[in-house]
KEGU-789103 format. One record per residue: residue in three letters; x, y, z of N, C-alpha, C in turn; residue number from 1. Coordinates in steps of 0.02 Angstrom, whole numbers, plus 50000, padded with zeros to 5 digits. Each point is the difference from the previous one (the first is absolute). Layout:
KEGU-789103
rest/n.u/n.v/n.w/ca.u/ca.v/ca.w/c.u/c.v/c.w/nr
ALA/X/Y/Z/X/Y/Z/X/Y/Z/NUM
...
//
This chain:
KEGU-789103
rest/n.u/n.v/n.w/ca.u/ca.v/ca.w/c.u/c.v/c.w/nr
UNK/53174/54894/55770/50046/49970/49966/50042/50024/49940/1
UNK/49954/49998/49948/50012/50018/49946/50026/50056/50010/2
UNK/49956/50066/50015/50024/50054/50004/50076/50021/50027/3
UNK/49993/49959/50071/50079/50010/50015/50041/49978/49940/4
UNK/50018/49954/49987/50020/49975/49970/50035/50049/49941/5
UNK/49952/50016/49967/49992/50065/49942/50047/50066/50031/6
UNK/49978/50021/50044/50019/50050/50030/50087/49996/50011/7
UNK/50020/49935/50048/50069/49976/50003/50047/50014/49949/8
UNK/49956/49937/49925/50049/50013/49952/49992/50081/49985/9
UNK/49962/50032/49978/50005/50071/49965/50056/50038/50043/10
UNK/49997/50020/50078/50050/50023/50043/50054/49961/49979/11
UNK/50026/49934/49997/50057/49953/49966/50035/50047/49937/12
UNK/49951/50004/49961/50014/50024/49922/50021/50063/50001/13
UNK/49971/50047/50053/49991/50049/49965/50074/50020/50074/14
UNK/50025/49974/50040/50057/50009/50038/50044/49967/49962/15
UNK/50002/49942/49969/50069/49989/49962/49996/50025/49937/16
UNK/49953/50041/49950/50036/50050/49973/50027/50051/50027/17
UNK/49970/50028/50063/50037/50060/50018/50064/49983/50019/18
UNK/50017/49934/50014/50076/49984/50014/50042/49994/49949/19
UNK/49965/49978/49965/50036/49988/49932/50032/50059/49946/20
UNK/49956/50061/50004/49997/50060/49960/50052/50039/50054/21
UNK/50025/49986/50054/50039/50038/50043/50062/49963/49996/22
UNK/50001/49925/49992/50047/49962/50013/50078/50034/49934/23
UNK/50068/49999/50042/50033/50003/49942/50012/49971/49925/24
UNK/49973/49926/50009/49987/49973/49939/49942/50015/49946/25
UNK/49969/50044/50019/49947/50021/49968/50008/50023/49920/26
UNK/49967/49952/49948/50023/50038/49938/49936/49988/49953/27
UNK/50009/50045/49961/49912/50013/49940/50015/49917/49991/28
UNK/50049/49971/49972/49990/49938/49948/50000/49957/50059/29
UNK/50037/49992/50031/49993/49952/50069/49910/50004/50008/30
UNK/49964/50050/50026/49939/49999/50004/49957/49971/49945/31
UNK/50024/49994/49936/49962/49986/49935/50004/49919/50003/32
UNK/50065/49978/50024/50020/49952/49993/49948/49951/50060/33
UNK/49998/50050/50073/49954/49974/50041/49913/49987/49974/34
UNK/49979/50049/49969/49936/49997/49973/49991/49968/49946/35
UNK/50051/49941/49949/49986/49959/49982/49988/49932/50031/36
UNK/50047/50019/50050/49994/49926/50042/49940/49998/50032/37
UNK/49982/50035/50034/49938/50012/50025/49938/49981/49937/38
UNK/49992/50027/49947/49958/49990/49976/49995/49903/49959/39
UNK/50074/50000/49983/50005/49897/49970/49976/49985/50092/40
UNK/50004/50021/50033/50000/49940/50066/49896/49997/49999/41
UNK/49980/50071/49992/49934/49989/49985/49973/49967/49934/42
UNK/50008/50031/49950/49998/49918/49949/50023/49951/50020/43
UNK/50044/49960/50004/50000/49958/50038/49948/49956/50044/44
UNK/49981/50056/50059/49956/49959/50042/49933/49999/49962/45
UNK/49981/50031/49951/49942/50011/49963/50001/49940/49949/46
UNK/50061/49993/49964/49999/49939/49955/49977/49928/50068/47
UNK/50059/49996/50045/49979/49953/50028/49947/49982/50052/48
UNK/49956/50057/50000/49928/49979/50017/49949/49972/49964/49
UNK/49999/50027/49950/49977/49991/49933/49990/49919/49998/50
UNK/50070/49976/49981/50025/49941/49990/49975/49947/50045/51
UNK/49994/50039/50090/49997/49924/50027/49918/49991/50016/52
UNK/49961/50087/49990/49932/49976/50007/49965/49966/49936/53
UNK/50034/49996/49932/49987/49975/49927/50019/49942/49991/54
UNK/50053/50011/50028/50072/49936/49968/49965/49926/50010/55
UNK/50027/49950/49972/49980/49919/50038/49981/49982/50056/56
UNK/50026/50050/50056/50002/49956/50096/49915/50065/49985/57
UNK/49967/50013/49981/49938/50050/50010/49956/49958/50042/58
UNK/49999/49964/50001/49950/49926/50028/49999/49984/50072/59
UNK/50097/50038/50007/50014/49955/50075/50027/50074/50050/60
UNK/49929/50034/50056/50014/50052/50027/50072/49999/50032/61
UNK/50018/49912/50023/50067/49998/50047/50062/50020/49957/62
UNK/49996/49954/49950/50075/50007/49943/49990/50090/49984/63
UNK/49942/50038/49996/50015/50070/49977/50034/50032/50053/64
UNK/49961/49967/50057/50034/50070/50065/50086/49968/50015/65
UNK/50016/49936/49967/50073/49994/50035/50051/50031/49932/66
UNK/49965/50000/49956/50038/50024/49923/49993/50078/50002/67
UNK/49951/50021/50037/50001/50106/49999/50052/49996/50060/68
UNK/49991/49963/50063/50061/50032/50049/50068/49985/49963/69
UNK/50023/49954/49978/50067/49970/49950/50003/50076/49964/70
UNK/49951/50003/49950/50024/50066/49941/49997/50061/50031/71
UNK/49975/50012/50064/49997/50042/50030/50083/50031/50039/72
UNK/50026/49941/50052/50051/49993/49996/50038/49996/49962/73
UNK/50012/49989/49954/50039/49984/49940/50008/50081/49975/74
UNK/49947/50033/50002/50001/50062/49939/50019/50057/50033/75
UNK/49995/50003/50078/50003/50050/50058/50072/49997/50014/76
UNK/50043/49919/50005/50039/50012/50028/50075/50005/49913/77
UNK/49982/49987/49963/50010/50027/49939/50025/50073/49995/78
UNK/49937/50024/50012/50020/50083/49999/50018/50042/50055/79
UNK/49990/49957/50064/50044/50043/50042/50079/50004/49974/80
UNK/50014/49928/50001/50073/49992/49972/50023/50048/49939/81
UNK/49953/50008/49939/50008/50042/49948/50024/50067/50018/82
UNK/49934/50034/50054/49999/50059/50038/50063/50018/50040/83
UNK/50008/49959/50033/50069/50019/50037/50075/49996/49960/84
UNK/49988/49967/49957/50067/50007/49947/50010/50057/49959/85
UNK/49931/50027/49993/49996/50036/49947/50011/50082/50050/86
UNK/49972/49999/50067/50013/50072/50034/50071/49993/50029/87
UNK/50033/49938/50042/50063/50002/50008/50040/49944/49963/88
UNK/50014/50013/49941/50055/49998/49968/50040/49954/50009/89
UNK/50041/50058/50046/50076/49982/50028/50001/49978/50026/90
UNK/50053/49958/50015/50022/49947/50054/50065/49990/49982/91
UNK/50032/50014/50069/50056/49992/50026/50074/49946/49968/92
UNK/50032/50027/49952/50052/49940/49958/50067/49970/50070/93
UNK/50017/49957/50012/50034/49989/50036/50035/49938/49971/94
UNK/50062/50016/50007/50054/49957/49983/50007/49929/50039/95
UNK/50012/49956/49943/50008/49937/50060/50025/49974/50059/96
UNK/50049/50063/50016/50048/49981/50069/49960/50025/50049/97
UNK/49936/50047/49994/49978/50021/50064/49952/49959/50000/98
UNK/49993/49982/50095/49973/49970/50027/49923/50027/49983/99
UNK/49957/49957/49988/49913/50027/49992/49958/49969/50065/100
UNK/49974/50066/50013/49966/49991/50061/49921/49985/49995/101
UNK/49980/49963/50047/49915/49986/49973/49951/49995/50069/102
UNK/50040/50055/50024/49936/50010/50043/49934/50027/49999/103
UNK/49991/50031/49948/49923/50025/49992/49969/49938/49974/104
UNK/50026/49963/49940/49987/49953/49965/49956/49929/50060/105
UNK/50050/50002/50053/49993/49916/50046/49932/50040/50032/106
UNK/49985/50067/50015/49965/50015/50049/49921/49996/49955/107
UNK/49993/50011/49934/49960/49985/49951/49985/49921/49985/108
UNK/50049/49961/49987/49997/49924/49996/49974/49979/50057/109
UNK/49997/50022/50062/49978/49968/50063/49927/50012/49989/110
UNK/49962/50054/49991/49931/49996/49978/49979/49962/49939/111
UNK/50025/49995/49940/49981/49966/49962/50014/49924/50041/112
UNK/50039/49974/50022/49977/49933/50049/49936/49993/50027/113
UNK/49985/50047/50041/49935/49991/50061/49959/50004/49947/114
UNK/50003/50035/49951/49930/50016/49979/49979/49923/49933/115
UNK/50064/49987/49981/49991/49935/49965/49982/49931/50059/116
UNK/50017/50001/50042/49976/49951/50068/49941/50018/49988/117
UNK/49958/50047/50008/49939/50016/50031/49962/49997/49934/118
UNK/50028/50001/49953/49964/49993/49932/49971/49901/49980/119
UNK/50064/49991/50053/50011/49906/49993/49924/50014/50059/120
UNK/50008/50021/50037/49960/49976/50080/49932/50015/49948/121
UNK/49988/50042/49985/49914/50013/49959/49995/49951/49950/122
UNK/50046/49979/49955/49984/49964/49950/49978/49909/50033/123
UNK/50039/49999/50064/49979/49930/50009/49949/50004/50036/124
UNK/49980/50056/50046/49936/50012/50020/49942/49980/49973/125
UNK/50012/50025/49925/49949/50016/49945/49997/49933/49980/126
UNK/50043/49957/50015/49990/49924/49953/49983/49946/50052/127
UNK/49992/50016/50088/49976/49980/50061/49926/50016/50004/128
UNK/49988/50055/49992/49923/50024/50027/49955/50008/49953/129
UNK/49954/49965/50025/49951/49972/49953/49953/50055/49951/130
UNK/49992/50001/49960/49933/50056/49958/49957/50000/50031/131
UNK/49967/50081/50006/50044/50045/49965/50043/50033/50049/132
UNK/49993/49974/50081/50064/50046/50018/50066/50006/49992/133
UNK/50009/49973/49932/50073/49988/49969/50021/50046/49962/134
UNK/49932/50049/49982/50036/50086/49974/50017/50025/50061/135
UNK/49985/49986/50049/50048/50072/50053/50072/50012/50004/136
UNK/50045/49937/50013/50056/49995/49983/50039/50001/49933/137
UNK/49948/49969/49948/50036/50037/49938/49985/50069/49988/138
UNK/49941/50026/50023/49991/50077/49989/50062/50032/50018/139
UNK/50017/49989/50074/50040/50040/50036/50064/49979/49966/140
UNK/50012/49951/49963/50072/49976/49979/50016/50055/49937/141
UNK/49931/49978/49963/50013/50060/49940/50005/50092/50008/142
UNK/49964/49991/50036/50017/50089/50015/50069/50010/50020/143
UNK/50031/49950/50048/50052/50024/50034/50059/50003/49960/144
UNK/49990/49936/49930/50041/50013/49942/49989/50064/49955/145
UNK/49941/50004/49977/49988/50066/49974/50041/50064/50019/146
UNK/49997/50016/50073/50025/50030/50012/50073/50009/50008/147
UNK/50020/49949/50024/50061/49997/50016/50069/49982/49946/148
UNK/49958/49966/49917/50057/49994/49949/50013/50059/49987/149
UNK/49982/50074/49994/50025/50041/49949/50044/50036/50071/150
UNK/49943/50005/50055/50049/50018/50071/50063/49994/50006/151
UNK/50032/49927/49988/50032/49950/50016/50079/50011/49962/152
UNK/49981/50034/49922/50033/50005/49945/50027/50077/50005/153
UNK/49960/50026/50025/50031/50071/50005/50023/50014/50056/154
UNK/50000/49959/50051/50046/50006/50041/50066/49973/49998/155
UNK/50015/49931/49973/50043/49969/49962/50052/50043/49963/156
UNK/49960/50040/49966/50038/50031/49941/50039/50080/50039/157
UNK/49959/50019/50050/50026/50039/50017/50062/49991/50073/158
UNK/49978/49929/50019/50063/49974/50037/50064/50003/49985/159
UNK/49989/49974/49941/50061/49974/49947/50052/50078/49983/160
UNK/49945/50043/50003/50025/50073/49988/50049/50035/50053/161
UNK/49956/49993/50050/50040/50003/50055/50042/49963/50031/162
UNK/50016/49935/49987/50045/49962/50020/50062/49998/49952/163
UNK/49988/50023/49951/50054/50015/49927/50026/50064/50024/164
UNK/49967/50051/50020/50025/50059/50006/50016/50008/50057/165
UNK/50008/49967/50062/50027/49995/50070/50059/49971/49981/166
UNK/50010/49935/49963/50065/49977/49987/50057/50052/49974/167
UNK/49972/50033/49939/50023/50040/49961/50033/50054/50057/168
UNK/49970/50039/50043/50018/50065/50045/50038/49953/50066/169
UNK/50016/49968/49980/50020/49948/50088/50080/49990/49941/170
UNK/49988/49981/49952/50070/49961/49966/50048/50069/49971/171
UNK/49963/50063/49996/50044/50048/49941/49966/50081/50057/172
UNK/49991/50011/50043/49986/50076/50042/50022/50037/49986/173
UNK/49948/50068/50010/50036/50045/49992/50050/50028/50055/174
UNK/49958/49974/50073/50001/50017/50068/49981/49944/50024/175
UNK/50042/50000/50060/49995/49926/50035/49998/50028/50082/176
UNK/49953/50010/50022/50015/50029/50071/49986/49941/50051/177
UNK/50041/49990/50057/50015/49963/50047/49989/50045/50078/178
UNK/49968/49963/50060/49985/50035/50033/50028/49933/50079/179
UNK/50034/50045/50051/50010/49975/50072/49932/49979/50042/180
UNK/49992/49947/50033/49947/49992/50050/49966/50050/50019/181
UNK/50048/50043/50014/49992/50049/50049/49968/50073/49957/182
UNK/50024/49998/49927/49988/50052/49960/49914/49973/49969/183
UNK/50025/49925/50010/49907/49994/49974/49929/50006/50068/184
UNK/50021/49974/50028/49953/50015/50074/49980/50069/50008/185
UNK/50046/50045/50002/50014/50042/50013/49930/50050/49939/186
UNK/50015/49974/49939/49957/50024/49937/49917/49974/50027/187
UNK/50008/49941/50022/49934/49957/50000/49960/50049/50040/188
UNK/50036/50015/50066/49956/50055/50046/49974/50055/49974/189
UNK/50066/50027/49951/49975/50083/49960/49933/49988/49976/190
UNK/49990/49930/49954/49954/50005/49959/49932/49988/50045/191
UNK/50007/49949/50033/49952/49989/50058/49986/50071/50040/192
UNK/50041/50045/50011/49964/50068/50014/49959/50036/49970/193
UNK/50043/50005/49936/49976/50026/49932/49932/49989/50017/194
UNK/49977/49924/49971/49941/49999/49985/49957/50010/50036/195
UNK/50005/49986/50065/49952/50022/50068/49995/50069/50002/196
UNK/50050/50055/49968/49986/50056/49996/49928/50046/49948/197
UNK/50013/49943/49980/49945/50028/49927/49921/49961/50009/198
UNK/49989/49985/50065/49937/49962/50032/49986/50065/50019/199
UNK/49925/49996/49977/49960/50051/50043/49947/50002/50046/200
UNK/50016/49967/50072/49947/49998/50034/49928/50024/50004/201
UNK/49938/49949/50020/49961/50031/49984/49992/50041/50079/202
UNK/49970/50065/50030/49988/50037/50030/49910/50019/49995/203
UNK/49964/49958/50066/49940/50014/49998/49963/50078/49978/204
UNK/50045/50021/50034/49961/50069/50010/50046/50054/49943/205
UNK/50020/49988/49971/50049/50019/49938/49935/49969/49931/206
UNK/50016/49935/49986/49980/49960/49942/49908/49976/50005/207
UNK/49963/50019/50049/49938/49967/50015/49954/50026/49924/208
UNK/50010/50049/49998/49957/50026/49933/50007/49959/49939/209
UNK/50075/49981/49972/50017/49969/49960/49979/49940/50003/210
UNK/50009/49960/50066/49980/49941/50018/49927/49971/49993/211
UNK/49960/50062/50023/49911/50002/49989/49989/50006/49929/212
UNK/50031/50034/49961/49973/50015/49940/50023/49931/49941/213
UNK/50061/49952/50014/50017/49955/49986/49939/49940/50021/214
UNK/50004/49995/50069/49957/49950/50005/49936/50002/49971/215
UNK/49972/50060/50007/49923/50020/49981/49992/49960/49928/216
UNK/50053/50072/49962/50008/49963/49927/49997/49921/49951/217
UNK/50042/49975/50079/49994/49919/49970/49924/49960/50015/218
UNK/49989/50037/50045/49928/49983/50020/49955/50006/49950/219
UNK/49989/50048/49965/49980/50027/49948/49985/49930/49940/220
UNK/50061/50004/49999/50024/49955/49940/49985/49943/50011/221
UNK/49995/49965/50064/49970/49937/49982/49921/49997/50029/222
UNK/49969/50064/50031/49942/49997/49995/49958/50005/49930/223
UNK/50056/50025/49947/49987/50022/49935/50007/49937/49965/224
UNK/50049/49941/49997/49992/49923/49983/49954/49970/50004/225
UNK/49963/50016/50085/49949/49946/50038/49945/50012/49942/226
UNK/49982/50060/49970/49944/50029/49966/49971/49941/49934/227
UNK/50067/49971/49969/49973/49942/49953/49987/49957/50013/228
UNK/50029/49978/50070/49952/49919/50023/49933/49999/50032/229
UNK/49983/49956/49990/49935/49984/50037/49996/49963/50067/230
UNK/50008/50044/50058/50003/50008/50038/49954/50022/50058/231
UNK/49998/49998/50068/49979/50031/50059/50004/50066/49998/232
UNK/49991/50039/50045/50017/50069/50014/50046/50006/50061/233
UNK/50000/49937/50027/50031/49966/50077/50081/49982/49958/234
UNK/50000/49961/49960/50057/49960/49980/50029/50070/49948/235
UNK/49975/50051/49976/50043/50060/49958/50033/50026/50051/236
UNK/49957/50022/50074/50018/50047/50044/50081/49936/50013/237
UNK/50002/49945/50024/50050/49964/50013/50058/50018/49955/238
UNK/49988/50001/49945/50050/50018/49951/50034/50046/49998/239
UNK/49967/50068/50011/50021/50061/49999/50040/50005/50073/240
UNK/49952/49975/50050/50074/49982/50061/50043/50008/49984/241
UNK/50008/49916/49971/50075/49978/49998/50050/50020/49944/242
UNK/49964/50025/49955/50063/50054/49961/50012/50042/50040/243
UNK/49947/50054/50033/50050/50053/50032/50031/49966/50070/244
UNK/50002/49948/50029/50024/49984/50059/50087/49958/49949/245
UNK/49999/49979/49946/50045/49978/49983/50039/50050/49973/246
UNK/49992/50064/49979/50009/50048/49987/50058/50025/50064/247
UNK/49946/50019/50037/50040/50007/50069/50052/49976/50035/248
UNK/49984/49922/50000/50060/49962/50003/50063/50006/49976/249
UNK/49998/49995/49930/50050/50033/49949/50045/50059/50030/250
UNK/49968/50037/49991/50051/50064/50049/49999/49994/50055/251
UNK/49985/49954/50041/50033/50002/50065/50037/49948/49989/252
UNK/50020/49948/49964/50039/49982/50001/50070/49999/49958/253
UNK/50000/50061/49958/50040/50026/49959/50055/50003/50018/254
UNK/50012/50066/50060/50054/50023/50039/50037/49920/50020/255
UNK/49981/49929/50033/50029/49950/50005/50027/49947/49951/256
UNK/49945/50010/49941/50031/49950/49961/50077/50046/49940/257
UNK/49984/50053/50007/50052/50042/49968/50060/49998/50049/258
UNK/49998/49998/50064/50056/49996/50055/50043/49910/49993/259
UNK/49937/49968/49985/50011/49935/50009/50049/49970/49918/260
UNK/49975/50043/49965/50050/49990/49945/50063/50041/50003/261
UNK/50010/50034/50023/50052/50036/49993/50058/49954/50034/262
UNK/49972/49967/50070/50044/49969/50018/50023/49938/49973/263
UNK/49946/49973/49953/50001/49937/49971/50060/50021/49943/264
UNK/49997/50053/49965/50068/50021/49965/50060/50024/50026/265
UNK/49991/50000/50071/50067/50011/50040/50036/49943/50011/266
UNK/49945/49952/50015/50041/49922/50024/50038/49949/49911/267
UNK/49953/50020/49936/50014/49979/49965/50055/50067/49956/268
UNK/50030/50032/50030/50048/50039/49964/50045/49975/50038/269
UNK/50020/49985/50073/50042/49970/50030/50030/49936/49974/270
UNK/49954/49968/49990/50000/49926/49978/50043/49994/49894/271
UNK/49985/50047/49982/50028/50022/49928/50056/49989/49997/272
UNK/50047/50007/49931/50042/50010/50015/50026/50060/49998/273
UNK/50078/49986/50042/50049/50082/49994/50000/50034/49960/274
UNK/49984/50017/49942/50038/50003/49935/49950/50049/49959/275
UNK/50014/50040/49946/49976/50024/49951/50024/49998/49927/276
UNK/49966/49968/49942/50029/49993/49946/49972/50054/49942/277
UNK/50035/50051/49968/49965/50021/49954/50044/49985/49922/278
UNK/49944/49986/49960/50041/49987/49928/49941/50024/49948/279
UNK/50035/49979/49940/49954/50020/49920/49911/49972/50011/280
UNK/50010/49949/50054/49920/49970/49989/49970/50039/50055/281
UNK/50022/49996/50064/49944/50036/50047/50046/50004/50058/282
UNK/49979/50011/50053/50012/49988/50079/49991/49949/50037/283
UNK/50052/49963/50028/49978/49956/50058/50014/50025/50065/284
UNK/49950/50008/50023/50014/50027/50092/49929/49977/50029/285
UNK/50040/49990/50070/49950/49961/50058/49964/49940/49994/286
UNK/50028/49963/49937/49982/49921/49978/49965/50010/49967/287
UNK/49998/50045/49922/49942/49996/49959/50038/50046/49942/288
UNK/49989/49975/49967/50020/50013/49900/49948/50042/50009/289
UNK/50030/50082/49969/49936/50054/49959/50016/49990/49938/290
UNK/49996/49987/49943/50033/50055/49941/49959/50072/49985/291
UNK/50055/50025/49938/49979/50051/50000/49946/50021/49956/292
UNK/49990/49949/49950/49943/50021/49940/49975/49926/50004/293
UNK/49930/49991/50020/49949/49955/49961/49921/50014/50008/294
UNK/49976/49984/49960/49943/50020/49973/49976/50014/50073/295
UNK/49990/49952/50055/49963/50027/50052/50035/50038/50060/296
UNK/50067/49987/49987/50020/50044/50045/50068/50047/49991/297
UNK/49997/50045/49994/50077/50044/49978/49999/50044/50043/298
UNK/50070/50042/50004/50046/50053/50014/49950/50073/49989/299
UNK/49975/50025/50057/49984/50091/49999/50042/50013/50005/300
UNK/50041/50019/50064/50043/50041/50032/50043/49952/50049/301
UNK/50053/50033/49981/50069/49989/50049/50012/50082/50034/302
UNK/50007/49987/50065/50042/50052/50002/50054/50001/50070/303
UNK/50035/50034/50051/50029/50003/50048/49991/50047/50059/304
UNK/49944/49994/50044/49995/50039/50044/50048/50046/50056/305
UNK/49996/50044/50000/50046/50020/50037/49997/49999/50096/306
UNK/49938/49961/50003/50002/49985/50082/50045/49954/49999/307
UNK/50013/49985/50076/50047/49956/50028/49953/49927/50011/308
UNK/50018/49945/49987/50086/49978/49990/49985/50004/49905/309
UNK/50049/50011/49976/50033/49981/49934/49959/49939/49958/310
UNK/49943/50009/49956/49994/49947/49961/49949/50025/49929/311
UNK/49982/49956/49969/49974/50025/49938/49939/49967/50011/312
UNK/49937/50040/49960/49927/49992/49993/49990/49998/49926/313
UNK/49986/49926/50001/49976/49990/49922/49911/49950/49998/314
UNK/49985/50047/49970/49927/49990/49987/49983/49982/49936/315
UNK/49957/49934/50006/49975/49962/49950/49926/50008/49989/316
UNK/49953/49995/49964/49953/50012/49976/49969/49927/49976/317
UNK/49962/49969/50036/49982/49926/50001/49932/49988/49968/318
UNK/49974/49968/49959/49927/49986/49984/49985/49954/50069/319
UNK/49937/50016/50019/49956/49935/50060/49942/49972/49951/320
UNK/49981/49996/49954/49942/49960/49979/49967/50058/49936/321
UNK/49952/50054/50060/49985/50037/49964/50007/50067/50008/322
UNK/50060/50019/50046/50031/50051/50007/50086/50002/49995/323
UNK/50038/50061/50008/50051/49993/50034/50016/50042/50043/324
UNK/50060/49981/50044/50022/50050/50070/50069/49991/50004/325
UNK/50027/50054/50013/50074/50009/50024/50036/49970/50051/326
UNK/50056/49949/49976/50015/49970/50055/50084/50018/50015/327
UNK/50017/50040/50067/50057/50023/50008/50046/49952/50047/328
UNK/50057/50016/49966/50062/49969/50029/50039/50030/50017/329
UNK/50047/49997/50086/50021/50037/50004/50085/49965/50013/330
UNK/50038/50016/49975/50072/49956/50003/50032/50040/50025/331
UNK/50041/49975/50068/50068/50053/50027/50076/49992/49978/332
UNK/49999/50041/49994/50089/50031/49966/50061/49967/50042/333
UNK/50023/49945/49986/50054/49994/50036/50050/50054/50023/334
UNK/50038/49991/50042/50066/50044/50021/50054/50000/49957/335
UNK/50002/50048/49957/50063/49976/49940/49985/49993/49930/336
UNK/49928/49998/49997/49972/49968/49936/49961/50070/49956/337
UNK/50008/50072/50029/49966/50062/49983/50018/49996/49943/338
UNK/50077/49982/49959/50002/49997/49923/49954/49985/49957/339
UNK/49978/49947/50022/49965/49928/49956/49938/50041/49993/340
UNK/49975/50055/50016/49912/50040/49997/50020/50031/49937/341
UNK/50064/50033/49984/49990/50031/49917/50002/49945/49975/342
UNK/50029/49943/49999/49993/49947/49934/49955/49977/50002/343
UNK/49960/49990/50038/49923/49969/50014/49957/50062/49966/344
UNK/50018/50059/50002/49960/50036/49970/50005/50016/49916/345
UNK/50049/50003/49979/50017/49988/49930/49971/49945/49981/346
UNK/50007/49947/50032/49980/49921/49967/49913/49993/49999/347
UNK/49967/50035/50074/49955/50003/49980/49946/50049/49942/348
UNK/50027/50067/50001/49982/50025/49950/49990/49989/49933/349
UNK/50073/49951/49995/50000/49967/49928/49961/49948/49988/350
UNK/49972/49960/50045/49973/49936/50005/49912/50019/50006/351
UNK/49979/50059/50033/49941/50023/50007/50003/50059/49990/352
UNK/49996/50012/49933/49990/50095/49989/49948/50026/50022/353
UNK/49936/49957/50013/49930/50048/50029/50008/49981/50062/354
UNK/50036/49982/50022/49990/50007/50074/50049/50082/50034/355
UNK/49970/50030/50059/50050/50042/50045/50054/49968/50034/356
UNK/50065/50020/49971/50049/49968/50036/50031/50063/50019/357
UNK/50013/49999/50075/50012/50086/50016/50053/49949/50062/358
UNK/50055/49976/49982/50048/49963/50083/50043/50043/50007/359
UNK/50026/50033/49944/50069/50041/50027/49996/50068/49990/360
//
């Protein structure tokens, strides 16, 4: 388990560094600041650990554990907030007359309240359950607190930036496109057909060699992992067969999962507001706001394909935890608003100089 966590942490660090290195916000000065923050965090953890182990409470393991959790939560939460303020220093400034949207922050606040309720339940259970079983709810609560403290401060700071950016875009947009119900439904059907056209169905006669290779590779991986555990030959064979069966089931379900996802996107698009906003901070489309430049997501390409119906193809590079993936958004151009495309190209080239903008 420890090896798995170390590998996951290493992949996350490598993925995060790779994403930051390609980000438009990257600079040598900011990178030095991030390195200094990391070193200070390590120093704080080491100093806090020594103080807890050799301090006045060294005779009480329970007090040490509680103080260690509080110290780790405080240090990691503070470090997360400082890191975000360093990498995403820009925050949209709004006049007092602009209505402030709080959609993203409300989503985070709901999860914060749910977590607080869970922690209260764990604390109450720890007081009621007799020793030594009280360590189970208290340990679960401490683990959630340790994980959610830094995570929630990061989510909330990001949500605040998204809400401020969305408010600014809706208050003073470069362009505001609205669609009739008929246009919206037509575009939703076009999006569904486009997504399904990208799906490659599995054909046994054509793909059986690739499928067999993938299945046997997964079986070999599971068989190799079983060698590190003390179990019988029968159990190892069952583990190997289970890995092969899991891989085969995943491949057979891929088409169904992709089609269900495209149908779900179709229903989501039909229920979304029938409008699009483009502004200095980002784009609001399909009920979602996407900032042009953020440390974890930024614009890399914007084009206007000639294939009908007329639309914009906007691609964002988004960090997913240990890697980054491109996320494309297709936005239809309403009739009579073709002149806005030239304006959008000019504004985007100024706002996102590192992105490939070819709209007009």
